[in-house]
Structures are given as C-alpha cells and as structure tokens.
N, C-alpha and C positions, 0 to 999 in steps of 0.2 A: 504493500500500500504505500501511496504517496502521503507526505505529512508536512505540517508546518508547526513549529514550537514557539511559544511566547513565554516571556518571563512574568511570572506572578510575584514571586519574592525570591530574589537571588540567594539571600543568605539562608533561607529555609529550604532552598532547592525546590520550589514549587513551580510547575510549568503547566501552561494550558497547551494541549496538543490536539490539533485537528488532523484527522486521517480521512483519506478518500481513495477511491479507485476510478481509474479511467477519467472520463469527462465528468467529474463531480458526481460520482455514484457512491452509494454505501458510505455516506459521510457520518463520522462519529467524533464526538468531542470527549476528551479525556483531561482529568486533572491528575498529572503524573500518570499512574497506571490505572486509575479508576475511571470507568466511563460514566459521564454525567448526562449524556444527551446524544441522540441521533438526530440528524437533519435530513428531511425528506427531499433530497435532490437539489439541483442547481437553483431552481426558482426560488425556493425557500431560503437558500443561502444568499441569493442576491437581494431578496427583500429584507433580509436581516433576521437572525434568530436570537431571541431573548431568553436566557436561562437564569433562573434564580438558584444560587448555590451559597449556602452558609450566609444568608441574608445579604448576599452581594449580587448585583445585577450584571451578568455577563452578556455582551452583545458580540456576535459574530456575524460579519457580513462581507460578502464578495462584491467589490466595487468595480470590478472590470471582468476580464475573462481569464486572467492569468493568476497563478498562485501568489505572485508578488502583490496582487490587488486585494488579498484577503486581509481583512481588518478585524482586530479583536480588542475589546475594551472591558474594563471592570468599573462599575459606578461611573461611566462616562469618561474614565481615564484610559487613554490609548495604551495598550500593551506593547512593549518592544519585543521584536523577534529575538529568540535566543541566538547567541553567537554561534553555536554549532549547527544551527538550522541551514541546510544547503541553499535555500533560496536567499538567505541573508548574506552568505558568502558570495554568491553570484552577483547580488545587488551591489554590494560593497566594491567588487571588482570592476563592475560596470562604471560605478562612480569614479574610481581611480582612472580608468581609461579616459573618460570625459574630462576629468581634471588635468591630465596630462595634455589632452588635446587642447583645452582652453588656454592653459599656461603658454604652450608653444605658439599658439595662433596669436595670442596678446603680445608676447614678447617679440614675435616676428614683425607684427604690424608696428609696434612702438620703435623697434630697431630700424625699420624701413623709413619711418617719418622723422626720426631724430638721430642725433649723432652722440649719444651718451656713450662714454668710453667703456663703462662697465658692461653695458649691454653688447657692445661690439665684440667683447671677449667671448660671448656665448656662441659665436659662429655666425655663419651667413644667415641673414634674416630671412631670405627667401626659403633656405632649407628649413629653418625653424617653422615657418608658416606651413610649408608643404607637409612637414613631419606632423604638425598639429592637425592638419586636414585629414591625413591618413588615419590618425588615431580617432578622429571624430567619426569617420566612415566606419572603422572597426567597432566603435562603441555602439553605433546604430545597428549594425549587423548583430552584434552580440544580444542587444536588448530585444530586437524584433524577432530574430530567428533563433535565439537561444543557442548560438553557435560557439561551442567549445573551441572549434578550429580558429575562429576569428580571435578569441581570447589568447589562445596559443601563439597566434602570429603576432599580437600586440606584445606579449611577454618577450617573444624572441626579438622583436625590433628594439624593444626597450633594453634588453640585456646587451645586445650589440652596441647600442648607443652608450651605455655605461662602460663597456670594455674600451670602446674608442675614446671615451672621455679620460679614462685612466692612462691609456697610451699617450694621449695628447699632453696630460699633465707631466708625465715622465720625460717626454721629449722637450718640454719647456722648463724642466728643472723645478717643477712645483711638486708638493706632496701628492703622491698618486691617489690617496684616499681622502678627498676633500669633503666638506659638508655636503656638497651637492651629490657626491657618490653615495653617501650614507642615506640621504633622502631618497635616492633612486632605489636603493636596496629595500628601504622601508616600504615603498609603494609597490615594489616587485613582489613582496611577501604577500600582500593583500591580493594581488592579481593571481598569483599562484594558488592562494587559498580558494579563489573562484573556481580553479580547475578541480580542486578537491570537492567543491560543491557540485559541479557537474557530474563527477564520478559517483558521488552519493546518490544522486537522482537516478543515474543509469542503473546503479545496484538495486535501488528500490523498485524501478520499473521492471527490471528483469525477474526479481522475486515475485512481483505482481503477475507477470505473464506465466511464470511456472505454476502459480496457483491455479 
C-alpha cells in the first residue's frame, strides 16, 4: 500500500498515517499502528473527512490529484509531513532543484547587467543563466512527471559543477573546499534523499502489485 505520514507529536512519536491502494482506493487512517477510520474513496477524500479522536478534530482532505496534495490537520492546525515520508523527501528535493535554478538565473541576470567584481568571479553570466534554465526545466519535469531520471540528471550536473569548482579553486591557489562547496554538498544531500524517496515509493508499489 501507498502511504503518507504526518507528525502529531514528535517527542511522543505519535504519527497520523494515511494508507491507500491504486487510485485512492481502500483508504485507511491510522494513529501509529491503530486504525481510527476508513475513507470511502477519492470523492469523500476530496470533500474532506472529519474524524473525532480523543476530543480532537482531525481533518484529512485531498486538495488536488497527487499524494503531495494530501492535507491533514488537528483542531485546524496543519500537520507537518514526517521527515521519513517518501513524498516529503521528493518534495524537498524538487524545492532544492528550483532553488538552484532560481539562484543561478538571478546571478546570471545580475552579472550580465552589472560589473560587480565578486559576481564576475562566479563565472560566465550566460553559462550561469543557461545552467539555471536547465535546472528549472528539470524541476518542472520532476514535479509533473515524477521523474527519478530527471532528478538523477540534476544531481549528476550538480556534482560535476562542484568538482569543476574544486579544480578551479586548486588551479587558482584558493582552498579547494570553500564555503560554496560545502553549501553544494548540503544541497546535494537533500536531492539524493529525494532518490531514496522515489525508491521507497517504488518498493511500496511493488509490494502492492504482489498482493
């Protein structure tokens, strides 16, 4: 079964888990391992399902067509997706890809229009701009098509860029591992975590098919 997990209380390790099969069929809601409700199909989920549990009002609603559009709240307070939730990992990875795209497009444009020396050291402004556009396209593909291949391509390009930056630093007598390199490593970790999210989903779907 496919699932999404939301944090009720991190310290007490309480989670709200929504499980379903296929195109929003056999939907069940759990608090940790205890089932608290069944939802009768996609239409009821899109209209919003209210559940009373321990004097708390739980609302679960599908606000689109994708699992990322699944909304959950307790007493009108939105619940945050659990960090280990595969859809959360993919969503964060997509955000990182768009962040990289935006930063490079912005720096490229500023670099083209101005002559700020610090920005000139970042490289050819047109290369920065095109690099950003490529990441923007990859981000759109990942988001719309749920493409792990597009995310892998983004990670590969990003790692190549980081390696070239290290080589450039060495050739110019600068420390090879600058703050920029550490920032790139930090962002790469979140993108790689997105690959783990895709693999988790693939595993869940395979188990669902076997059943």
